[in-house]
N, C-alpha and C positions, 0 to 999 in steps of 0.2 A: 125337627132340629132343636136342640136344647139351647136356649138363650142364656146369656150371662146372668140375667135376673133370676131365671129358674134355678140355675146352679147355686147362686148365692142364697136363695130362699131354701133350697134343699140343705145347704150346709148349715143354715141357721136353725133348722128343725132339730138338729142333733143336740146342741146345748140346751134348747128349750125342753126337749124330752128328758134330758138329764136333770134339769132343774125341777121339773114336775115329779120325777121319780124320787129325787132327794126330799121333796116336800111330802111324800107319802102317796102320790097318785101313780098307780101302776097301769092305768089305761085311760084313754081319752078319745073323744070323737074326732074324726078328721077335720070337721068344721071348726071345732074349738082350737085345734092345733094351728090351723091356718089363720085363725083370728089372732092368736098369740104371736105368730110369726109376723103378721102385718103390723101389729102394735109395736113389736120390737123394732122392726124396720123404721117405723115413724119416729120412735124414741131415739134411735141412734142418729137418724137424720137431724132431729131437733138438737141433740147434743153437738153434732158437728157444725150445724148452722150457728148455734149460739156461741160456740167457741170461736168461729171465724169472725162473727160480729164483734165479740169482745176484743179480739186481737186487733181488729181494725180501729175500734174506738179507743182502746187503751194506749197503743203505741203505733198506730197507723201502719200496721204490717199484717201480712197474711200468714206469718209464722207465729203460731200461738206459743205461749209459755205456760207454766204451771198455774199462774194466777188466772189466765183466761179459761183454762179447763176447769179450775175450781169454781169460778163464777158461773160457768155453764151448768155444772153439776148442781149448784145451789139454785139456779133459776129453774132447773128441771125437777127439783125436789129430791134429788139424790142426797145432797148434803143439807142438813137443817141447822142453821145458825142457832147458837144457844141464846143469843140476844138479838133484838131487832136493830136496825140501823140507827134509830133514834136513841136507843139505850147505849149503843156503842159510842155514839157521839157525846152523850152526857158523861159516860165513864171516862172518856178521853179528856173532857174538860175538867172533871173533878179529880183527875189522877194526880197523885202526889209526885213530886220530883223523885228521881231515882235515888238520890242521896238520902232521902228521908226513909227509905225502906230499911227494914232490919236485915241483918246479915242472913237470917234464916230464909228470906225470900229468894236469895240468889245462891243458896247453898248447893243446889243441884248443878248450877253453872260452874261454880267454883270447884266442885268435886270432879266434873268432867275435865276442866282445865288442868287440875292437879294430876289426873290420870294421863292426859296427853303429854305433860311435861315430866311425868314421874318415871320410876324405874321399870314398871311393868310394860309400858308402851315402848320404852327404850330397848327392853329385851326383845320385844316383838320385832322391832326394826333391825336389831342385830341378827336375829335368826333369819330374817328375810334378806340379809345381806345389804342393808341400806345404811349401815354405819361403818366407818373405818375400823379395820381390824388392827390391833396393836402390833401384830407380827408382820403385816404386809404394808401397812400405812395406806391401804386402799379399802374400799368397801368390800368386805367378805374375803374369802380365800379362793373362790371359784374363778371361772373365766370372766374376764373384764372386757368391757366394750367402750367404744368412744375413743376420741383422740387422747393419747397419753395413757389409755387403759386405767383411768381413775374412777370409772363408774361400773358398778356391778351389773352384770347382764341379768335382766329379770326373766322370770320363767316363760313369759310369752315369747320373748325374743329367742330364748333357748329352744322352745318348742318349734318355732318357725325355722330355726337353723337346722334342727335335726330332721325336719320333714322337707327341707329344701329340695332334696333329690327326687322326691315323689310328688311334691305339690308346687306348681308354678307360682311365682310371686304375684302374677296377675290375678290369681284366684283370691288373694286377700284384698284386692282393690275395692274400695268402698265400704270396708268393714273396719272394726276397731283394731284389727291385726295388720292392716295395710295402709296404704296412702289413700287420701281422699279421692273419690272419683269425680269426674267432671259433673258440674251441676246440669241437670236436665229436667224437663217437665215430667211430672208424675202422671202417667196415663191412668185414667179412670175407666174401668170396664163395667158395662151394664148401665150406663147413664147417658144422658143427652150431652153432657159436657165431656170434652176430651181430656182436659187437664184440670188440676186444682185451681189454677188461675182463672180458667174459663168458668168453672163452677162458681167461684167467689164473685166474679163479675156479674153473672146471672142473678145471684142472690141479692147483690146490691141494687140491681136494676128493678127487682121485684119490690124492694123496700123503698 
């Protein structure tokens, strides 16, 4: 009987073989492949554990954010900082006030701001139906949604409306196209822990 671990290991062999082939290796011994699979499993577990630890240490939560993931990638050697922590600290101490910088240093930010507030982005919003139309006094000339009909119906809402006859509204639940589903524990297959919370608790007990 195939166990979840065997299934996950078999699925992991495929991308590893693709990576080897992309690197110019067209054949490998089974023992080498199994070693790479084992190393990859350990590396992914290291990233997951480090991310969970960072989330708990940074904001006392088991839900990680981008900063937690980035710190884990740095700790694992995926991301290499240009400067060390000491160099960054001295750079911050010696940093000049923002008002002392020349206009050239913030030219890219100013250019982006000008684009957002300029005619090009305004035209994009007009084409997307997000700006009031002079002839209708509402956003765009197509079908409008919401109370009073003052908001242009976006393409996702239109797509859901067109497929309402063949797709039940419940099918969209828990996705970006539907309402949020009820919170429930995420079940982990192939491990000793049943849920993410149980796994995080065991990790904390080990440390």
